[in-house]
Backbone as JSON, one array per atom type, in Angstrom:
{
  "sequence": "MSLVPFSTQVPCRSVQGPSSATWTKHRETITRLYIREGKPLEDIMEIMSTKHGLHATERMLKFRIKCWNLNKSLRPEEVLAMARVKSRREATGIGSEFWRYGRPVTQAKLERYLRDHPHTVAHLKKHIPEDILIKGHIEALLPSHIIVLKPPRPLRLDEDMHSLEGLMLSLDYYMNTDFSSHCNSSTLDPAETIFGQLGLASMRDLLGLER",
  "N": [[24.78, 10.74, 42.86], [26.88, 13.45, 43.75], [30.13, 13.27, 45.21], [31.71, 15.28, 45.83], [32.59, 17.63, 48.17], [30.7, 20.64, 49.56], [32.0, 22.93, 50.0], [35.19, 24.45, 49.98], [38.17, 25.09, 51.83], [40.9, 25.9, 51.56], [42.76, 27.37, 49.07], [43.2, 25.86, 46.0], [45.87, 25.92, 44.66], [48.69, 25.24, 42.98], [52.21, 24.81, 41.82], [53.4, 22.8, 41.25], [53.61, 19.44, 40.01], [50.67, 17.61, 38.5], [48.27, 19.46, 36.42], [45.66, 21.88, 37.64], [43.3, 21.44, 36.18], [43.67, 18.69, 35.56], [43.48, 17.65, 38.18], [41.18, 18.2, 38.93], [39.59, 16.63, 37.11], [39.96, 14.06, 38.18], [38.93, 14.29, 40.74], [36.67, 13.25, 41.69], [36.96, 10.46, 41.91], [39.26, 10.13, 43.54], [38.0, 11.26, 45.89], [36.02, 9.35, 46.38], [37.82, 7.0, 46.78], [39.28, 7.69, 49.03], [37.55, 8.75, 50.96], [34.8, 7.16, 50.83], [35.82, 4.48, 50.45], [37.81, 4.3, 52.29], [40.82, 4.18, 51.94], [44.25, 4.05, 52.24], [46.82, 6.58, 51.83], [48.89, 5.69, 50.24], [47.93, 3.69, 48.71], [45.8, 4.77, 47.41], [47.58, 6.48, 45.53], [48.85, 4.5, 44.11], [46.69, 3.38, 42.88], [45.63, 5.39, 41.38], [47.75, 5.84, 39.7], [48.26, 3.73, 38.22], [45.91, 2.85, 37.15], [44.53, 5.4, 36.28], [46.42, 6.97, 35.3], [47.42, 9.1, 36.64], [50.06, 10.77, 38.17], [51.47, 11.33, 40.94], [52.9, 12.68, 44.1], [53.09, 11.72, 47.6], [52.82, 14.15, 49.16], [51.62, 15.85, 47.22], [49.29, 14.58, 46.9], [48.3, 14.97, 49.48], [48.04, 17.74, 49.91], [45.94, 18.29, 48.03], [43.75, 16.95, 49.13], [43.56, 18.24, 51.31], [42.98, 21.02, 50.45], [40.51, 20.47, 49.11], [38.92, 19.88, 51.18], [38.38, 17.48, 52.42], [37.05, 15.51, 54.69], [37.32, 12.5, 56.78], [36.13, 12.46, 59.15], [33.09, 13.95, 60.77], [32.16, 17.04, 59.94], [31.4, 20.24, 61.61], [29.54, 21.87, 60.36], [28.29, 20.13, 58.77], [27.08, 18.36, 60.53], [25.32, 20.05, 62.0], [23.58, 20.88, 59.8], [22.41, 18.35, 59.19], [21.28, 17.79, 61.67], [19.43, 20.16, 61.89], [17.72, 19.36, 59.72], [16.81, 16.78, 60.36], [15.35, 17.31, 62.68], [13.27, 19.07, 61.69], [11.99, 17.33, 59.99], [11.09, 15.31, 61.76], [9.28, 16.51, 63.04], [7.29, 16.52, 61.44], [6.53, 13.93, 61.31], [8.19, 12.21, 59.86], [10.63, 9.94, 59.46], [14.43, 9.92, 59.36], [17.3, 8.83, 57.62], [20.59, 9.2, 57.23], [23.13, 9.61, 54.73], [26.53, 10.0, 54.04], [28.86, 10.69, 51.7], [28.19, 8.22, 50.55], [28.0, 6.46, 52.56], [26.48, 5.34, 55.52], [25.39, 7.5, 58.2], [25.12, 6.95, 61.34], [22.48, 7.37, 64.01], [23.55, 7.23, 66.53], [26.08, 8.04, 66.06], [25.76, 10.92, 65.34], [24.44, 11.86, 67.71], [26.62, 11.49, 69.61], [28.56, 13.1, 68.61], [27.16, 15.8, 68.9], [26.95, 15.72, 71.67], [29.67, 15.9, 72.37], [30.42, 18.29, 71.36], [29.39, 20.93, 72.35], [29.15, 23.75, 71.26], [27.97, 23.46, 68.82], [25.67, 22.47, 69.44], [24.46, 24.71, 70.58], [24.56, 26.45, 68.35], [22.71, 25.0, 66.96], [20.34, 25.23, 68.41], [19.9, 27.91, 67.85], [19.23, 28.13, 65.3], [16.83, 26.51, 64.7], [14.26, 27.79, 65.39], [14.11, 29.51, 62.98], [14.02, 27.55, 61.0], [11.43, 26.9, 60.95], [10.11, 28.62, 59.48], [11.03, 28.18, 56.75], [10.17, 27.58, 53.53], [9.22, 24.89, 51.23], [11.57, 22.41, 50.49], [13.15, 21.28, 53.28], [15.4, 19.74, 53.02], [17.07, 20.95, 51.43], [19.07, 22.24, 52.93], [21.18, 20.59, 53.14], [24.52, 19.62, 52.34], [25.89, 18.59, 49.06], [27.13, 16.2, 49.23], [25.66, 14.71, 50.99], [22.92, 12.73, 51.82], [19.43, 12.33, 52.55], [17.25, 9.7, 53.58], [14.18, 7.99, 53.99], [13.65, 5.9, 56.79], [13.24, 2.33, 56.16], [10.38, 0.51, 56.64], [10.18, -1.42, 59.58], [10.35, -5.05, 59.76], [7.45, -6.47, 60.79], [7.48, -9.37, 62.39], [5.31, -10.94, 63.64], [2.8, -10.03, 62.54], [3.29, -10.39, 59.81], [4.08, -13.02, 59.55], [1.72, -14.32, 60.4], [-0.07, -13.62, 58.58], [1.15, -14.83, 56.28], [1.0, -17.57, 57.19], [-1.94, -17.78, 57.28], [-2.38, -17.69, 54.45], [-1.27, -19.91, 53.52], [-2.82, -21.85, 54.86], [-5.2, -21.35, 53.54], [-4.66, -21.99, 50.92], [-4.28, -24.81, 51.22], [-6.81, -25.43, 52.11], [-8.33, -24.61, 49.92], [-7.49, -26.44, 48.05], [-8.25, -28.97, 48.96], [-10.6, -29.16, 50.58], [-13.77, -30.58, 50.24], [-13.15, -31.5, 47.87], [-12.11, -34.23, 47.74], [-14.42, -35.67, 47.99], [-15.62, -35.58, 45.59], [-13.9, -36.85, 43.84], [-14.15, -38.72, 41.66], [-15.28, -37.4, 39.64], [-14.52, -36.13, 36.67], [-14.72, -33.59, 35.48], [-14.86, -31.67, 37.46], [-14.29, -28.77, 38.93], [-12.52, -27.28, 41.63], [-13.05, -24.75, 42.39], [-15.7, -24.44, 41.94], [-17.11, -25.78, 44.02], [-18.89, -24.99, 47.14], [-17.22, -24.9, 49.36], [-14.73, -24.76, 48.19], [-15.02, -22.19, 46.94], [-15.17, -20.63, 49.2], [-12.7, -20.84, 50.13], [-11.14, -19.68, 48.16], [-12.14, -17.22, 48.33], [-10.91, -16.25, 50.73], [-8.42, -16.38, 50.09], [-8.23, -14.27, 48.44], [-8.81, -12.18, 49.88], [-6.48, -11.96, 51.56], [-4.58, -11.32, 49.69], [-5.27, -9.21, 48.84], [-6.89, -8.79, 46.69], [-9.66, -8.1, 44.31], [-12.96, -9.44, 44.35]],
  "CA": [[25.17, 11.81, 43.84], [28.07, 13.82, 43.85], [30.88, 13.06, 46.28], [32.4, 16.51, 46.04], [32.12, 18.57, 49.2], [30.02, 21.8, 49.13], [32.85, 24.04, 50.27], [36.49, 24.23, 50.22], [38.65, 26.17, 52.78], [42.11, 26.2, 51.2], [42.89, 27.7, 47.63], [43.87, 24.81, 45.37], [46.93, 26.35, 43.75], [50.09, 24.63, 43.2], [52.9, 25.15, 40.6], [54.09, 21.56, 41.02], [52.71, 18.17, 39.72], [49.55, 17.78, 37.54], [47.49, 20.95, 36.49], [44.34, 22.0, 38.3], [42.13, 20.76, 35.49], [43.82, 17.35, 35.95], [43.28, 17.15, 39.47], [39.53, 18.39, 39.09], [39.08, 15.5, 36.37], [40.14, 12.97, 38.98], [38.57, 14.65, 42.05], [35.39, 12.2, 42.18], [37.68, 9.13, 42.01], [40.14, 10.31, 44.75], [37.24, 11.42, 47.01], [35.53, 8.05, 46.63], [38.83, 6.11, 47.32], [39.72, 8.22, 50.32], [36.4, 8.92, 52.11], [33.96, 6.02, 50.99], [36.46, 3.13, 50.72], [38.73, 4.54, 53.43], [42.04, 3.69, 51.4], [45.44, 4.85, 52.65], [47.22, 7.42, 50.68], [49.68, 4.85, 49.53], [46.94, 2.75, 48.01], [45.23, 5.71, 46.41], [48.6, 6.72, 44.8], [49.13, 3.41, 43.31], [45.65, 3.16, 41.79], [45.6, 6.47, 40.4], [48.78, 6.09, 38.8], [48.29, 2.62, 37.35], [44.56, 2.95, 36.4], [44.09, 6.52, 35.68], [47.53, 7.83, 34.74], [47.68, 10.51, 37.41], [51.33, 10.42, 38.74], [51.72, 12.42, 42.06], [53.7, 12.36, 45.38], [52.05, 11.69, 48.72], [52.67, 15.48, 49.51], [50.72, 16.56, 46.45], [47.86, 14.29, 47.42], [47.8, 15.51, 50.95], [47.69, 19.19, 49.38], [44.52, 18.24, 47.44], [42.73, 16.4, 49.96], [43.41, 19.49, 52.38], [42.29, 22.11, 49.88], [39.25, 19.94, 48.87], [38.34, 19.82, 52.63], [38.1, 16.01, 52.45], [37.51, 14.93, 56.04], [36.7, 11.32, 57.12], [35.33, 12.9, 60.35], [32.0, 14.76, 60.51], [32.39, 18.65, 60.22], [30.44, 20.91, 62.38], [28.56, 22.49, 59.5], [27.5, 18.9, 58.27], [26.35, 17.84, 61.74], [24.51, 21.23, 62.17], [22.72, 20.58, 58.87], [21.75, 17.06, 59.56], [20.39, 17.96, 63.01], [18.38, 20.83, 61.67], [16.89, 18.49, 58.72], [16.12, 15.54, 61.39], [14.32, 18.04, 63.7], [12.03, 19.49, 60.99], [11.39, 16.16, 59.39], [10.65, 14.44, 62.72], [8.14, 17.49, 63.66], [5.99, 16.38, 60.53], [6.43, 12.53, 61.4], [9.12, 11.74, 58.91], [12.08, 9.54, 59.92], [15.6, 10.37, 58.6], [18.37, 8.21, 57.6], [21.6, 10.16, 56.45], [24.24, 8.96, 54.01], [27.68, 10.83, 53.67], [29.84, 10.17, 50.77], [27.78, 6.92, 50.27], [28.21, 5.74, 53.82], [25.4, 5.65, 56.5], [25.72, 8.24, 59.41], [24.12, 6.51, 62.45], [21.92, 8.24, 65.12], [24.44, 7.31, 67.74], [27.32, 9.18, 65.68], [25.36, 12.25, 65.59], [24.32, 12.25, 69.11], [27.81, 11.56, 70.26], [29.11, 14.39, 68.06], [26.56, 16.95, 69.59], [27.4, 15.8, 73.11], [31.18, 16.25, 72.48], [30.73, 19.51, 70.83], [28.1, 21.76, 72.76], [28.97, 24.85, 70.58], [27.25, 22.94, 67.71], [24.26, 22.33, 69.89], [24.2, 26.1, 70.66], [24.15, 26.88, 67.05], [21.45, 24.36, 66.33], [19.12, 25.89, 69.09], [19.69, 29.25, 67.39], [18.6, 28.01, 63.87], [15.78, 25.77, 64.86], [13.05, 28.62, 64.95], [14.31, 29.8, 61.58], [13.7, 26.51, 60.14], [9.78, 26.59, 60.7], [9.7, 29.63, 58.28], [11.55, 27.73, 55.56], [9.27, 26.94, 52.62], [9.8, 24.09, 50.27], [12.3, 21.29, 51.13], [14.27, 21.43, 54.37], [16.59, 18.83, 52.81], [18.1, 21.65, 50.62], [19.92, 22.64, 53.8], [22.29, 19.48, 53.3], [25.58, 19.58, 51.22], [25.47, 17.64, 48.0], [27.61, 14.85, 49.42], [24.9, 14.09, 52.21], [21.47, 12.62, 51.39], [18.81, 11.7, 53.6], [16.26, 8.94, 53.11], [13.16, 7.65, 54.86], [13.94, 4.64, 57.08], [12.25, 1.34, 55.9], [9.41, -0.1, 57.71], [10.78, -2.55, 60.2], [9.45, -6.28, 59.68], [6.79, -7.02, 61.98], [7.22, -10.87, 62.22], [4.04, -11.45, 64.13], [1.71, -9.84, 61.59], [3.59, -10.86, 58.43], [4.11, -14.49, 59.58], [0.31, -14.55, 60.63], [-0.57, -13.54, 57.1], [1.57, -15.98, 55.38], [0.2, -18.82, 57.63], [-3.24, -17.7, 56.65], [-2.47, -17.82, 53.15], [-0.95, -21.28, 53.42], [-4.0, -22.67, 55.16], [-6.1, -21.1, 52.56], [-4.1, -22.77, 49.85], [-4.66, -26.08, 51.63], [-8.21, -25.57, 52.28], [-8.68, -24.41, 48.43], [-7.26, -27.59, 47.11], [-8.64, -30.28, 49.46], [-12.1, -29.01, 50.85], [-15.12, -30.94, 49.44], [-12.68, -32.14, 46.66], [-12.06, -35.65, 47.72], [-15.83, -36.34, 47.75], [-15.89, -35.61, 44.06], [-12.56, -37.33, 43.03], [-14.58, -39.54, 40.47], [-15.7, -36.37, 38.51], [-13.24, -35.48, 35.95], [-15.0, -32.23, 35.02], [-15.2, -30.83, 38.49], [-13.43, -27.55, 39.26], [-12.56, -27.16, 42.97], [-13.59, -23.53, 42.68], [-17.08, -24.41, 41.88], [-17.74, -26.04, 45.21], [-18.83, -23.93, 48.06], [-15.99, -24.8, 50.27], [-13.59, -24.02, 47.32], [-15.14, -20.73, 46.89], [-14.81, -19.87, 50.51], [-11.28, -20.79, 50.37], [-10.65, -18.88, 47.25], [-12.35, -15.71, 48.87], [-10.02, -16.08, 51.78], [-6.9, -16.0, 49.71], [-8.35, -12.94, 47.71], [-8.62, -11.15, 51.02], [-5.27, -12.07, 52.03], [-3.72, -11.0, 48.75], [-5.74, -7.83, 48.58], [-7.51, -8.74, 45.19], [-10.96, -7.89, 44.18], [-13.49, -10.73, 44.21]],
  "C": [[26.65, 11.97, 43.75], [28.86, 13.64, 45.04], [31.66, 14.32, 46.61], [31.85, 17.26, 47.19], [31.43, 19.79, 48.86], [30.8, 23.06, 49.39], [34.27, 23.62, 50.47], [37.09, 25.44, 51.03], [40.28, 26.53, 52.44], [42.18, 26.41, 49.78], [43.64, 26.58, 47.1], [45.01, 25.27, 44.17], [48.25, 25.66, 44.08], [50.77, 24.62, 41.78], [53.7, 23.7, 40.35], [53.03, 20.42, 40.75], [51.74, 18.52, 38.58], [48.87, 19.15, 37.65], [46.22, 20.81, 37.36], [43.21, 21.21, 37.62], [42.37, 19.19, 35.63], [43.4, 16.86, 37.18], [41.52, 17.2, 39.61], [38.97, 17.17, 38.21], [38.96, 14.3, 37.47], [39.48, 13.26, 40.49], [37.48, 13.46, 42.69], [36.07, 10.93, 42.62], [38.47, 9.23, 43.38], [39.19, 10.48, 46.04], [36.52, 9.99, 47.4], [36.59, 7.03, 47.3], [39.13, 6.56, 48.82], [38.63, 8.34, 51.48], [35.36, 7.72, 51.97], [34.56, 4.77, 51.23], [37.45, 3.02, 51.73], [40.23, 3.92, 53.12], [42.96, 4.77, 51.85], [46.01, 5.43, 51.33], [48.08, 6.68, 49.59], [48.98, 3.9, 48.48], [46.34, 3.67, 46.9], [46.25, 6.22, 45.31], [48.7, 5.78, 43.68], [47.99, 3.2, 42.22], [45.4, 4.18, 40.78], [46.61, 6.71, 39.35], [48.74, 4.86, 37.58], [46.88, 2.55, 36.5], [43.89, 4.17, 35.73], [45.01, 7.44, 35.11], [47.56, 9.15, 35.35], [48.92, 10.09, 38.47], [51.49, 11.73, 39.84], [52.32, 11.83, 43.2], [52.78, 12.3, 46.41], [51.76, 13.18, 49.17], [51.61, 16.15, 48.63], [49.48, 16.04, 46.8], [47.35, 14.73, 48.49], [47.42, 16.98, 50.73], [46.3, 19.33, 49.05], [43.38, 17.84, 48.27], [42.47, 17.65, 51.04], [42.5, 20.6, 51.65], [40.78, 21.7, 49.31], [38.44, 19.81, 50.2], [37.72, 18.46, 52.64], [38.2, 15.46, 53.84], [36.81, 13.76, 56.25], [35.86, 11.64, 58.27], [34.29, 13.84, 59.84], [32.56, 16.14, 60.78], [31.31, 19.16, 61.01], [29.23, 21.52, 61.44], [27.6, 21.33, 58.85], [26.47, 18.42, 59.49], [25.2, 18.81, 62.02], [23.21, 20.98, 60.95], [21.93, 19.35, 58.96], [20.86, 17.08, 60.69], [19.18, 18.84, 62.6], [17.21, 20.0, 60.62], [16.15, 17.3, 59.55], [15.04, 16.35, 62.12], [12.99, 18.47, 62.92], [11.33, 18.32, 60.44], [10.7, 15.29, 60.53], [9.34, 15.32, 63.24], [6.94, 17.12, 62.66], [5.75, 14.73, 60.32], [7.24, 11.69, 60.32], [10.43, 11.33, 59.54], [13.22, 9.98, 58.93], [16.63, 9.3, 58.73], [19.23, 8.8, 56.67], [22.63, 9.09, 55.96], [25.18, 10.04, 53.66], [28.66, 9.99, 52.93], [29.43, 8.61, 50.58], [27.88, 6.01, 51.46], [27.16, 6.19, 54.91], [26.22, 6.46, 57.74], [24.73, 7.74, 60.51], [23.68, 7.61, 63.36], [22.96, 8.38, 66.28], [25.62, 8.2, 67.43], [26.97, 10.5, 65.86], [25.07, 12.59, 67.03], [25.77, 12.34, 69.92], [28.55, 12.89, 69.72], [28.58, 15.66, 68.9], [26.86, 16.82, 71.06], [28.75, 16.06, 73.15], [31.49, 17.64, 72.06], [29.5, 20.52, 71.17], [28.14, 23.02, 72.03], [28.03, 24.58, 69.5], [25.74, 23.03, 68.23], [23.78, 23.91, 70.14], [23.75, 26.72, 69.27], [22.87, 26.43, 66.41], [20.09, 24.92, 67.03], [18.84, 27.27, 68.4], [18.88, 29.28, 65.94], [17.22, 27.25, 63.7], [14.42, 26.55, 64.69], [13.02, 29.12, 63.59], [13.83, 28.77, 60.6], [12.14, 26.26, 59.88], [9.43, 27.61, 59.66], [10.19, 29.14, 56.93], [10.34, 27.03, 54.81], [9.89, 26.05, 51.73], [10.42, 22.89, 51.14], [13.35, 21.48, 52.07], [15.42, 20.8, 53.92], [17.6, 19.62, 51.86], [19.21, 22.21, 51.53], [21.35, 21.74, 53.69], [23.11, 19.9, 52.05], [25.21, 18.56, 50.19], [25.95, 16.26, 48.26], [27.01, 14.08, 50.5], [23.55, 14.0, 51.57], [20.73, 12.15, 52.49], [17.56, 10.85, 53.01], [15.37, 8.52, 54.37], [13.48, 6.33, 55.45], [13.08, 3.5, 56.59], [11.49, 0.83, 56.97], [10.01, -1.29, 58.36], [9.76, -3.77, 59.86], [8.83, -6.53, 60.82], [6.35, -8.64, 61.84], [6.02, -11.4, 62.69], [2.93, -11.33, 63.06], [1.96, -10.49, 60.29], [3.58, -12.36, 58.38], [2.49, -14.81, 59.69], [-0.29, -14.68, 59.11], [-0.17, -14.58, 56.09], [1.11, -17.41, 55.9], [-1.18, -18.81, 57.12], [-3.34, -18.21, 55.27], [-2.18, -19.31, 52.71], [-2.06, -22.29, 53.71], [-5.18, -22.49, 54.2], [-5.82, -22.02, 51.3], [-4.62, -24.27, 49.98], [-6.02, -26.37, 51.79], [-8.76, -25.54, 50.78], [-8.71, -25.8, 47.76], [-7.92, -29.02, 47.7], [-10.07, -30.14, 50.03], [-13.08, -29.62, 49.84], [-14.51, -31.39, 47.84], [-12.6, -33.53, 46.61], [-13.28, -36.44, 47.42], [-16.24, -36.45, 46.45], [-14.84, -36.1, 43.17], [-13.01, -38.12, 41.82], [-15.03, -38.66, 39.49], [-14.56, -35.77, 37.9], [-13.39, -34.15, 35.37], [-15.1, -31.19, 36.27], [-14.11, -29.95, 38.78], [-13.46, -27.42, 40.75], [-13.17, -25.76, 43.21], [-14.96, -23.43, 42.62], [-17.77, -25.01, 43.16], [-17.95, -24.92, 46.16], [-17.78, -23.7, 48.9], [-14.82, -24.17, 49.52], [-13.64, -22.78, 47.19], [-14.9, -19.91, 48.09], [-13.35, -19.77, 50.5], [-10.59, -19.74, 49.32], [-11.01, -17.34, 47.71], [-11.4, -15.38, 49.99], [-8.6, -15.68, 51.34], [-7.08, -14.73, 49.0], [-8.18, -11.87, 48.71], [-7.12, -10.96, 51.49], [-4.31, -11.22, 51.11], [-4.07, -9.59, 48.19], [-6.34, -7.76, 47.22], [-9.02, -8.68, 45.38], [-11.6, -9.36, 43.83], [-14.3, -10.62, 42.75]]
}
């Protein structure tokens, strides 16, 4: 997944320091260090200089971060896109788990942003009716540095532990039932006994195997 934002607001022109092509070459790395790893500018300058051969001042780095529109905080257009996608997916019974620059965006963070920015809510209400008419994947509204996943199914301990307990009981039943009474027979297969067959059938049911 690309970490490069989908839009820039400031023209990236500078007559000082490395060329534009050089900055473009290292854009992904700088974005990762600044956004995903949250490193301070001093550390980024040191890493880029020693490991990547990019020698730039703090002022140059700040200029690039600004013209690339790299914000650690959520931007209005990002929240609007995520809210629209979430609403459409919920209408079809699909959950949404968003990741921005490789870091999770919690539901609480989205709700807090919408609560603190009522103008974004107004835009959201305006776009929701249009989303119904969108054909194909609603996820296409998201910028390239944001992805949405389906949340994993929560572990249901009561059901899962019950199945595991049943499997262990069946294993014990299979190995011991009606086997001790035939311990003198060296050719007896526990699966050949009626109780062994019942235990085996129970295990197959738990594992979802055909009999």
